[in-house]
Structures are given as C-alpha cells and as structure tokens.
N, C-alpha and C positions, 0 to 999 in steps of 0.2 A: 504494500500500500504506500502510495506516494504522499508525502506531506504537502498541504496546500500553503501557498505563500500568503503572508499577512499583508494586505494592501496598504495599511498604514506604515508598516515597517519599510516596505518597498518605496513608498512615497518619501519617507524621511531620508532614505539613502540617496535617492535620485535628486531630491530638491537640495540636499546639503551639498552635493557635488556641484550642482549648477549655481547655487548661491555663492559658493567660494570662487567659482571661475568667472563670474560676471565682471565685465569691465565697467567699473562704477564711475559716476561723475564726481566732481569735487564735493557737491552737497550731499551725496549719498542717496539720491532719489531713486536711482536704478535698483540698488540693493533693497531699498525700502519697499519699492513696488513688487519686486520679486518675492520678498518675504511675505508681503500681504497676500499675494495671489496663492502662494503655496500654503499659507496658513489657512486660507478659506477652504482649499481642497482637503487639507488635513482635518479640519473640523468636520467636513462631510464624511470623512473616513473614520471619525471617532476620537480625534484628539480633543482633550478637554481642558487644556491649559490656555494661558493668555498669549497674546501676541509677543510680549516680552519673553516669555518662556520659550516660545517657538524660535525667536531670533537667537536666544542663548543656545538652543539645541542645534541651530544651524551654524553656530560659531561666529555670530555677527556682533555680539556685544563686546565693546572694548572695556578694558579694566585698567586702572592705574597700577603700574608695576610696583609691588610692595617694597622691593629692595632698592628702588630708585636707581637701578643700574642703567636706565634709559633716560636719566635726567628728569624724572617725573613726568615723562610723556606717556600718553595713552598708547597701549599696545593691544593688538588683537591676539588673544590666547590661542587661536586656531592657526596662526601662521608661524 
C-alpha cells in the first residue's frame, strides 16, 4: 500500500523554495505578495496559523543578530 502525500506539506515545501528564490524589490513587495498568495492557499489546505507564522515558516522574517557580529544589522536566518 502506497502512502498518500499530504497536500499541505507539499505546498509548504514548494512555496518555501519559491519564496526564497524570488527576486525581490527594495521595498519587499514581491516577497510580501508571494507570501500572501501562498498563505491563502495554505489556509485552504488546513493551515491554521497567522500570516506572520507563515512568513516565519517560509524563512522570511528577519531577526536582529544577538551576538552583534553583523554590527547590529538585521539578518535573515534562512540565508
């Protein structure tokens, strides 16, 4: 018997890859739009988190580097 694929897990995998590979504008609008569209699809597939949680799952939220090794600049933990 073959196991069925989870549609939400598949969507997370594909959307995460496309989110990270998008060529963004300076203002971040392209990534923001991509996150919103994939979030809407994820909600239809059963995702119950917020948009912020979805962006964090995609690797899109920036954090302040705690050890200040980057001069206090914001860094993306997914890169």
